[in-house]
C-alpha positions in Angstrom: -5.5 -1.3 -42.1 -5.0 1.7 -44.4 -1.6 2.7 -45.5 -2.7 6.3 -46.2 -1.8 8.6 -43.3 -3.0 12.1 -43.9 -4.3 15.1 -41.9 -7.8 13.5 -42.0 -6.4 10.8 -39.6 -5.5 13.3 -36.9 -8.2 13.3 -34.3 -8.6 16.4 -32.1 -10.3 15.7 -28.8 -12.0 18.9 -27.6 -13.1 19.9 -24.1 -13.0 17.0 -21.7 -13.1 14.3 -24.3 -9.4 13.5 -23.9 -10.0 12.6 -20.2 -12.8 10.3 -21.2 -10.7 8.7 -23.9 -7.7 8.0 -21.7 -8.8 8.2 -18.0 -5.8 6.3 -16.7 -3.5 9.1 -17.9 -5.1 11.4 -15.3 -6.2 9.2 -12.4 -3.9 6.1 -12.7 -6.5 3.5 -13.5 -10.3 2.9 -13.6 -10.2 0.4 -10.7 -11.0 1.1 -7.1 -7.8 3.1 -6.8 -8.8 5.4 -9.7 -12.3 5.8 -8.3 -11.0 7.1 -4.9 -8.5 9.3 -6.7 -11.5 11.3 -7.9 -12.4 12.1 -4.3 -8.8 12.8 -3.5 -8.7 15.6 -6.2 -11.7 17.3 -4.7 -10.6 16.9 -1.1 -7.1 18.2 -2.0 -8.7 21.4 -3.3 -10.5 21.8 0.0 -7.3 21.2 2.0 -5.5 23.8 -0.1 -8.0 26.4 1.2 -7.1 25.3 4.7 -3.3 25.2 4.4 -3.4 28.7 3.0 -5.4 30.0 6.0 -8.8 30.4 4.4 -10.6 27.4 5.9 -10.6 25.4 9.2 -13.3 22.8 8.5 -14.1 20.2 5.9 -17.1 17.9 5.6 -17.2 14.8 3.4 -20.4 12.8 2.9 -20.9 9.6 1.1 -24.6 10.0 0.0 -27.2 7.2 -0.1 -26.9 7.1 -4.0 -23.1 6.6 -3.7 -22.4 10.2 -4.8 -20.0 12.1 -2.6 -20.1 15.7 -1.3 -17.1 17.7 -0.2 -17.6 21.0 1.6 -15.0 23.4 2.9 -15.7 26.7 4.7 -13.1 28.7 2.7 -13.6 31.6 0.4 -15.8 29.9 -2.1 -14.9 29.5 -5.8 -15.1 32.7 -7.9 -18.4 33.0 -9.8 -17.7 36.2 -11.8 -17.0 36.1 -15.5 -13.6 35.0 -16.7 -12.0 38.0 -18.5 -10.9 36.0 -21.6 -13.4 33.2 -21.8 -16.4 35.3 -20.8 -18.0 32.5 -18.8 -18.2 32.1 -15.0 -14.9 31.2 -13.4 -16.4 28.3 -11.6 -17.5 26.8 -14.9 -14.0 27.3 -16.3 -12.6 25.4 -13.3 -14.8 22.3 -14.0 -14.8 22.3 -17.8 -11.4 23.6 -19.0 -8.3 21.5 -18.6 -5.3 23.4 -17.2 -7.4 26.1 -15.7 -7.1 27.0 -12.0 -5.9 29.5 -9.5 -2.7 27.8 -8.5 -0.3 28.7 -11.4 0.9 31.8 -9.5 1.1 32.5 -5.8 -1.5 35.3 -5.6 -4.2 33.2 -3.9 -2.3 30.0 -2.9 1.2 30.0 -1.4 1.2 26.2 -1.4 -1.0 23.7 -3.1 -1.2 20.1 -4.2 -2.7 21.1 -7.5 -0.2 21.7 -10.3 -1.8 21.4 -13.7 -5.3 22.7 -13.2 -6.9 19.5 -14.3 -8.1 17.9 -11.0 -11.6 19.4 -10.8 -12.2 19.1 -14.6 -11.1 15.5 -14.6 -13.6 14.6 -11.8 -16.3 16.3 -13.8 -15.3 14.5 -17.0 -15.5 11.1 -15.3 -18.8 11.6 -13.4 -22.4 10.9 -14.4 -23.1 14.3 -13.0 -21.4 16.9 -10.8 -23.0 19.8 -8.9 -21.1 22.7 -7.4 -22.5 25.1 -4.8 -20.7 28.2 -3.9 -21.4 30.3 -0.7 -19.9 33.8 -0.9 -20.9 37.4 -0.6 -24.1 36.4 1.2 -25.4 34.3 -1.8 -25.7 30.7 -2.6 -24.8 29.8 -6.2 -25.3 26.5 -8.0 -24.2 25.0 -11.3 -24.8 21.4 -12.5 -22.8 19.4 -15.1 -23.7 16.1 -16.7 -22.1 13.5 -19.0 -24.8 13.0 -21.6 -25.2 10.4 -24.3 -26.7 11.0 -27.8 -28.8 8.5 -29.8 -25.6 7.0 -31.2 -24.2 6.4 -27.8 -21.6 9.2 -28.0 -21.0 10.8 -24.7 -20.3 14.4 -24.0 -18.4 14.7 -20.8 -19.1 17.3 -18.0 -21.5 19.4 -20.0 -23.0 22.4 -18.2 -26.8 21.8 -18.0 -27.5 24.9 -16.1 -25.8 28.3 -15.8 -24.5 29.6 -12.5 -27.7 30.3 -10.7 -28.4 32.2 -7.5 -30.7 30.0 -5.5 -30.9 31.9 -2.2 -29.2 34.0 0.5 -26.9 32.5 3.0 -24.5 33.2 5.9 -22.3 30.3 4.9 -19.1 30.7 3.1 -17.1 28.1 1.1 -17.7 25.5 -1.6 -19.5 22.2 -1.8 -18.8 19.8 -4.7 -21.1 16.7 -5.2 -20.4 14.2 -7.9 -21.5 10.7 -8.9 -18.7 8.7 -10.6 -19.7 7.3 -14.0 -20.3 3.5 -13.9 -19.5 3.5 -17.7 -15.9 4.3 -16.8 -15.1 2.6 -13.6 -15.0 -1.1 -12.6 -16.9 -0.2 -9.5 -18.5 3.0 -8.2 -18.8 1.8 -4.7 -16.7 3.9 -2.3 -14.8 2.2 0.4 -15.5 4.0 3.7 -12.4 2.6 5.4 -10.1 3.7 2.6 -11.5 7.2 2.7 -11.4 7.3 6.5 -7.7 6.5 6.5 -6.9 9.2 4.0 -8.9 11.8 5.9 -7.2 10.8 9.2 -3.8 11.4 7.5 -4.9 14.8 6.3 -6.0 15.8 9.8 -2.7 14.7 11.3 -0.8 16.8 8.7 -2.8 19.9 9.5 -3.0 20.3 13.2 -6.3 22.0 14.3 -8.1 21.3 11.0 -11.5 19.7 11.7 -12.7 17.1 9.2 -16.0 15.3 9.4 -16.7 12.1 7.5 -20.2 10.7 7.1 -21.6 7.7 5.3 -25.3 8.0 4.7 -25.6 4.6 3.0 -27.1 1.5 4.7 -24.4 1.1 7.4 -24.5 4.8 8.6 -21.1 5.8 9.9 -19.7 9.1 11.1 -16.3 10.3 12.4 -14.7 13.6 13.2 -10.9 14.1 13.0 -8.9 16.9 14.6 -5.4 16.5 16.0 -3.8 19.4 17.8 -0.5 17.4 18.1 -0.1 17.1 14.4 2.7 14.9 13.1 3.7 13.8 16.7 0.2 12.5 17.2 0.4 10.7 13.9 3.6 8.9 14.9 2.0 7.9 18.2 -0.9 6.5 16.3 1.3 4.4 14.0 3.4 3.1 17.0 0.3 2.4 19.2 0.9 -1.3 19.3 4.7 -1.2 19.3 7.2 -1.1 22.2 8.8 2.3 21.8 12.3 3.3 23.0 11.1 6.7 24.3 7.7 8.1 25.1 7.4 11.3 23.1 8.3 11.5 19.3 11.0 13.9 18.3 9.4 16.8 16.4 11.4 19.0 14.0 10.3 22.0 11.9 12.1 24.6 9.9 12.4 26.4 6.6 15.1 26.4 4.0 15.0 28.2 0.7 11.3 28.8 1.0 10.6 25.1 1.6 8.8 24.5 4.9 9.9 21.2 6.6 8.1 19.2 9.3 9.1 15.8 10.6 8.2 13.7 13.6 9.9 10.4 14.4 10.3 7.8 17.1 12.1 4.4 17.5 10.6 1.1 18.5 12.1 -2.3 19.1 11.1 -3.8 15.8 13.5 -4.6 12.9 11.6 -2.7 10.2 11.0 1.0 9.5 8.0 3.0 8.4 8.5 6.4 6.7 5.5 8.3 5.4 6.2 11.3 3.3 4.0 14.1 2.1 4.4 17.1 -0.2 1.8 19.9 0.1 -0.4 17.4 1.9 -0.1 14.9 -1.0 0.9 11.4 0.1 4.0 10.5 -1.9 3.7 6.8 -1.5 6.8 6.1 -3.6 8.9 8.6 -1.7 11.0 11.1 -3.5 13.7 13.7 -2.9 12.2 15.0 0.4 12.2 11.4 1.8 15.8 10.9 0.7 16.8 14.1 2.4 15.2 13.0 5.6 16.9 9.6 5.6 20.3 11.1 4.8 19.8 13.8 7.4 19.2 11.4 10.3 22.0 9.1 9.2 24.5 11.9 9.1 23.4 13.3 12.5 23.6 10.0 14.4 27.0 9.2 12.8 28.3 12.6 13.8 27.0 12.3 17.3 28.5 8.8 17.7 31.9 10.0 16.5 31.8 13.2 18.7 31.2 11.2 21.8 33.4 8.2 20.9 30.6 5.8 20.6 32.1 5.0 17.2 35.9 5.3 17.1 36.7 4.5 13.5 35.2 6.1 10.4 35.2 2.6 8.9 32.5 1.7 11.4 30.1 4.3 10.0 26.4 3.5 10.4 24.6 2.9 7.2 21.2 4.1 6.3 19.8 0.7 7.0 21.3 0.7 10.5 19.7 4.0 11.3 16.3 3.2 9.9 15.7 -0.1 11.7 12.9 0.4 14.2 12.2 3.9 12.9 8.7 5.3 12.5 8.6 8.7 10.8 6.3 11.2 9.1 7.9 13.8 6.9 5.9 16.7 5.4 7.0 19.6 3.3 5.3 22.6 1.7 6.9 24.3 -1.3 6.2 26.2 -4.5 6.8 24.9 -8.0 6.3 21.4 -6.8 7.1 18.6 -9.3 5.6 15.1 -9.1 5.9 12.0 -11.3 2.6 11.9 -13.2 -0.8 13.2 -12.4 -1.3 10.7 -9.5 1.5 12.5 -7.6 3.1 9.5 -5.9 6.8 10.6 -6.0 8.4 14.0 -5.5 11.0 15.0 -8.1 12.2 18.5 -6.9 16.0 18.2 -6.4 16.1 21.2 -4.2 13.8 19.5 -1.7 16.5 17.0 -0.7 19.0 19.6 0.3 16.4 21.7 2.2 15.1 18.7 4.2 18.5 17.4 5.0 19.7 20.8 6.1 16.7 21.3 8.4 16.9 17.8 9.9 20.7 17.9 10.5 20.5 21.4 12.2 17.6 20.6 14.5 18.2 16.9 15.2 21.8 17.8 16.2 20.5 20.4 18.7 18.1 17.8 20.1 20.8 15.1 20.4 23.3 17.4 22.1 20.8 19.0 24.6 21.6 17.7 28.1 17.9 17.0 28.9 17.8 14.6 26.0 20.9 12.5 27.0 18.9 9.4 27.8 17.0 9.5 24.5 20.1 10.2 22.4 22.0 7.3 24.1 19.1 4.9 23.4 18.9 5.9 19.7 22.7 5.6 19.1 23.1 2.3 21.0 20.2 0.8 19.0 21.7 1.9 15.7 25.2 0.5 16.7 23.7 -2.8 17.8 21.8 -3.0 14.5 25.1 -2.4 12.7 26.7 -5.2 14.7 23.9 -7.6 13.8 24.1 -6.5 10.1 27.8 -7.5 10.1 27.0 -10.8 11.8 24.4 -11.5 9.1 26.8 -10.6 6.4 29.5 -12.9 7.8 27.1 -15.7 8.3 25.8 -15.4 4.7 29.4 -15.4 3.4 30.3 -18.5 5.5 27.1 -20.2 4.1 28.1 -19.5 0.5 31.7 -20.5 1.1 30.7 -23.7 2.9 28.5 -24.7 0.1 31.4 -24.3 -2.4 34.0 -26.3 -0.4 34.7 -29.7 -1.7 34.2 -32.6 0.7 31.5 -30.7 2.7 28.2 -32.6 2.7 25.9 -30.1 1.0 22.8 -31.8 2.6 23.8 -30.1 5.8 23.1 -26.8 4.1 20.3 -27.7 1.7 18.3 -30.2 3.7 15.9 -31.9 1.4 15.9 -29.3 -1.3 15.1 -31.0 -4.7 16.4 -28.4 -7.1 15.4 -28.1 -10.7 17.7 -29.1 -13.5 17.2 -26.0 -15.7 19.4 -22.9 -15.4 16.8 -20.4 -16.7 16.2 -18.2 -13.7 13.5 -16.3 -15.5 11.2 -19.3 -15.4 12.5 -21.4 -12.5 10.1 -21.8 -9.5 10.7 -22.8 -5.9 7.9 -24.4 -4.0 8.2 -24.2 -0.2 5.9 -27.1 0.9 4.4 -27.9 4.3 5.6 -31.4 5.5 7.7 -34.2 4.2 4.7 -36.2 2.9 3.4 -33.4 0.7 7.0 -32.6 -0.3 7.5 -36.1 -1.5 4.3 -36.0 -3.5 5.3 -32.6 -5.0 8.7 -33.9 -6.0 7.0 -36.7 -8.0 4.4 -34.4 -9.5 6.7 -31.5 -10.5 8.3 -30.6 -13.8 11.9 -31.2 -12.8 13.2 -28.9 -15.5 12.1 -25.7 -13.8 10.4 -26.6 -10.5 12.3 -27.0 -7.2 10.7 -28.4 -4.1 11.7 -27.6 -0.5 9.7 -29.5 2.2 9.5 -28.0 5.6 9.7 -29.9 8.8 6.9 -28.6 10.9 6.3 -24.9 11.6 9.3 -22.5 10.9 10.5 -20.1 13.5 8.4 -16.9 13.9 10.9 -14.2 12.9 8.8 -11.5 14.5 9.7 -12.8 18.0 13.4 -13.5 17.3 16.5 -11.7 16.1 18.4 -12.6 12.9 21.1 -14.5 14.8 18.5 -17.0 16.0 17.0 -17.1 12.5 20.4 -17.9 11.0 20.7 -21.0 13.3 17.4 -22.3 12.0 18.0 -25.0 9.4 14.8 -24.3 7.4 15.7 -20.6 7.0 19.3 -21.4 6.2 18.1 -23.7 3.4 15.8 -21.0 2.0 18.6 -18.5 2.1 20.9 -20.9 0.3 18.3 -21.7 -2.3 17.4 -18.1 -3.1 21.0 -17.2 -3.8 20.5 -13.4 -3.2 22.3 -13.0 0.0 20.6 -11.0 2.8 20.9 -7.6 4.5 23.5 -5.3 2.9 24.7 -8.3 0.8 21.3 -8.7 -0.8 21.4 -8.7 -4.6 18.1 -9.4 -6.4 19.9 -10.0 -9.7 21.3 -13.3 -8.2 17.8 -14.7 -7.4 17.7 -18.3 -8.6 13.9 -18.4 -9.1 11.4 -16.1 -10.7 8.6 -17.4 -8.4 8.8 -18.5 -4.8 5.6 -20.3 -4.0 4.4 -21.1 -0.5 2.3 -24.3 -0.5 0.6 -25.3 2.7 -2.5 -27.2 3.8 -5.9 -25.4 3.7 -6.4 -25.4 7.5 -5.4 -23.4 10.5 -1.9 -24.8 10.8 -1.4 -24.2 7.1 -2.6 -20.6 7.4 -0.2 -20.1 10.3 2.7 -21.4 8.3 1.8 -19.1 5.4 1.7 -16.2 7.8 5.1 -17.1 9.3 6.8 -17.4 5.9 5.2 -14.2 4.5 6.5 -12.4 7.6 10.0 -13.9 7.0 10.1 -12.6 3.4 8.5 -9.2 4.5 11.1 -8.7 7.2 14.3 -9.9 5.5 13.5 -10.0 1.7 11.0 -7.1 1.2 12.3 -6.5 -2.3 11.2 -10.0 -3.4 7.6 -9.0 -2.5 7.9 -5.6 -4.0 9.2 -7.1 -7.3 6.4 -9.7 -7.4 8.3 -12.9 -6.7 6.4 -14.3 -3.7 3.2 -16.3 -4.2 0.8 -18.4 -2.2 -0.2 -21.6 -4.0 -3.9 -22.6 -3.7 -4.8 -26.3 -3.5 -8.3 -27.6 -3.9 -10.5 -28.5 -0.9 -12.6 -31.1 -2.8 -12.8 -33.3 -5.8 -16.3 -34.0 -7.1 -16.8 -36.8 -9.6 -19.8 -38.3 -11.4 -19.1 -40.9 -14.1 -16.4 -39.5 -16.4 -17.0 -35.9 -15.1 -14.7 -34.5 -12.6 -14.3 -31.0 -10.9 -11.9 -29.7 -8.4 -13.5 -27.2 -5.9 -11.2 -24.6 -4.3 -13.9 -23.1 -2.1 -17.1 -24.1 -0.4 -19.0 -21.9 -2.9 -17.5 -23.8 -5.8 -18.4 -27.1 -4.2 -22.0 -26.1 -4.0 -22.0 -25.0 -7.6 -20.4 -28.3 -8.7 -22.9 -30.5 -6.8 -25.8 -28.5 -8.1 -24.6 -29.0 -11.6 -24.0 -32.7 -11.2 -27.4 -33.3 -9.6 -27.5 -36.7 -8.0 -25.1 -39.7 -7.4 -21.9 -37.7 -7.3 -18.9 -38.5 -5.1 -17.0 -36.0 -3.0 -13.4 -36.5 -2.0 -12.3 -34.0 0.6 -8.6 -33.1 0.9 -7.6 -32.4 4.4 -4.0 -31.8 3.4 -1.7 -31.8 0.4 -0.4 -35.2 1.3 -3.8 -36.8 0.5 -3.4 -36.0 -3.2 -1.4 -38.3 -5.5 1.3 -36.8 -7.7 -0.9 -36.5 -10.7 -3.6 -34.7 -8.8 -1.2 -32.3 -7.2 0.4 -31.6 -10.6 -2.9 -31.0 -12.2 -4.4 -28.8 -9.6 -1.4 -27.0 -7.9 1.8 -27.3 -9.9 0.9 -27.0 -13.5 1.2 -23.3 -14.6 -1.6 -23.7 -17.1 -4.1 -24.9 -14.5 -3.0 -23.9 -11.0 -4.3 -20.9 -8.9 -2.0 -18.6 -7.0 -2.1 -15.4 -5.1 0.8 -12.9 -5.6 1.8 -11.4 -2.2 1.8 -7.6 -2.4 2.4 -4.7 0.0 -0.5 -2.3 -0.3 -0.7 0.0 2.7 2.6 -0.3 4.7 1.0 1.0 7.9 -1.8 -1.5 7.7 0.7 -4.3 6.8 2.8 -3.4 9.8 -0.2 -3.3 12.1 -1.4 -6.7 11.0 2.0 -8.3 11.4 2.4 -6.7 14.8 -0.9 -8.0 16.0 -0.9 -11.5 14.5 2.8 -12.3 14.8 4.1 -10.1 17.6 4.4 -10.7 21.3 1.3 -8.9 22.5 -1.1 -11.8 23.1 -4.0 -9.5 24.2 -4.1 -7.6 20.9 -4.0 -10.9 19.0 -6.8 -12.4 21.1 -8.9 -9.3 20.5 -8.3 -9.5 16.8 -9.2 -13.2 16.5 -12.2 -12.8 18.7 -13.5 -10.0 16.5 -12.8 -11.4 13.0 -12.4 -15.2 13.3 -15.5 -17.4 13.1 -14.6 -20.9 14.3 -18.2 -22.0 14.6 -19.0 -21.6 10.9 -19.7 -25.0 9.3 -18.4 -25.5 5.8 -20.5 -26.5 2.8 -19.5 -30.1 3.1 -20.9 -30.4 6.6 -24.1 -28.5 5.5 -24.7 -31.0 2.8 -24.1 -34.0 5.1 -26.6 -32.6 7.6 -29.1 -32.0 4.7 -28.8 -35.6 3.7 -28.4 -34.9 0.0 -28.7 -37.8 -2.4 -25.1 -37.5 -3.4 -22.5 -40.0 -2.0 -20.4 -38.3 0.6 
């Protein structure tokens, strides 16, 4: 490493080279998420034409070569010469960073594009990109390519043609087709379902906009989305499998300080909330000031209503945000100028003025709704639900307090509280681990195989209570959950404090069979409903145990899947022995430590929340009280007739010892 640091060391990246050098700065990552962000940038440009009144139809096609085409019937990108750069404007859009028509409000009152980098970033990270413009009765075309020289140096998004007139047309608008560069991305295979969901969202956000999605690859799919009901239809879609408190969602719209606000919301009987927020049609997955304004607006309105009509008589009884949000499904959408996001991927809104504007519109219009005589029944149901939630929250808080106090009292038998928890001896919470293990037998083995310094073991007695079908009062009476709550140390509900968590990792360890899968689902649902921050902060894991042990002489291999078993037996050839583990209890302590407990060798899956709507839907179907929906899902996706690799080899009468 040279100690000389001079002007010669300063590298200037020209054109689109900066994007190529650091793609994650512009699209978040080069994974599947980043790949689909390319499409989002182009689709957002098409949607901007629609929300400003210039287009009413968009077509998206995944082509057979895995390129993607996006067409909108708007005005068409300008093709005349740029007055300063003296090259066609469409070429400027796709080759010059921070160039676009959205920096003032002459052509776009509202847009998701801020920095003028979206189209040029897509071009920079594509093998090739082609834009066709339909305007003034002509069809124009220009092609760009990322070309490599003899030394392997790549020039990104280079124009390989000028803007050419290729014919006459009655069409109007723009079509962009691009092929993502496989030299940049981990995969260039677009996920139809991911795209379909995003397109559906856009259609809900823009009532009357027609969006067609086609997949011309092997499976051939096609859908068309258009929702006249807008956000209200969106809320109905999210709540389709839930028991709602009232039939029609509450819809609110208004404008404050040049910020247009739309919201639709509806309550159901679940104990969780779903709030989707958007700013200029951009999905702000991490929320932001507009979402905060919505939450505070409904909390304030319901509290004021409850006081005004003596449903709450003491200001000390005020409903909290958590009380008001339970069972709430909402979609919030704003459109504003000078929009400010966190980062190029635009997942969180930063504009401080948005909070005040949204809260003002919500309070004014929701108050009118609640006080309207025709809405008495709905207003009463909402308020009563929120008050009941507050009462349960207080009961939870009191129960958690009693649990902690009871554990501290001298002379009280702690085993009543902690069951068979074998805690670790170390006090380093940053490395401590809690294994929640299916069954006493496996729990006993795990206790013998663990590292006592930092690994705690909690055996479960049978299947825990399904929290999706019970309230928290019932959950708190369950000894297994009381033990988990005691072990975690965080408290629950409004007393939750993640800084008091006793373990860095909470690992669910169950048998690799249907009962084990059910127990995992029950426990994940428990953490999702009552300790979501533990999942969000990456503390919940599923431990994986091997299905087989294959040995031959002094060689030994643990197979965690049927595919790994086949690979092992093929490698060993003949005269091998297979030990099949039907449960954790069949392993001795050394085997369990080596395969499942040892941090250096074990395999685990971190539980994460990807798409909240999808997560809610799966939990509702698999763990809720609608048996028909669960039956339909299992019938469609489960295959109980599939024989595993072990049975296949037995039938084939392999020369190995079974």
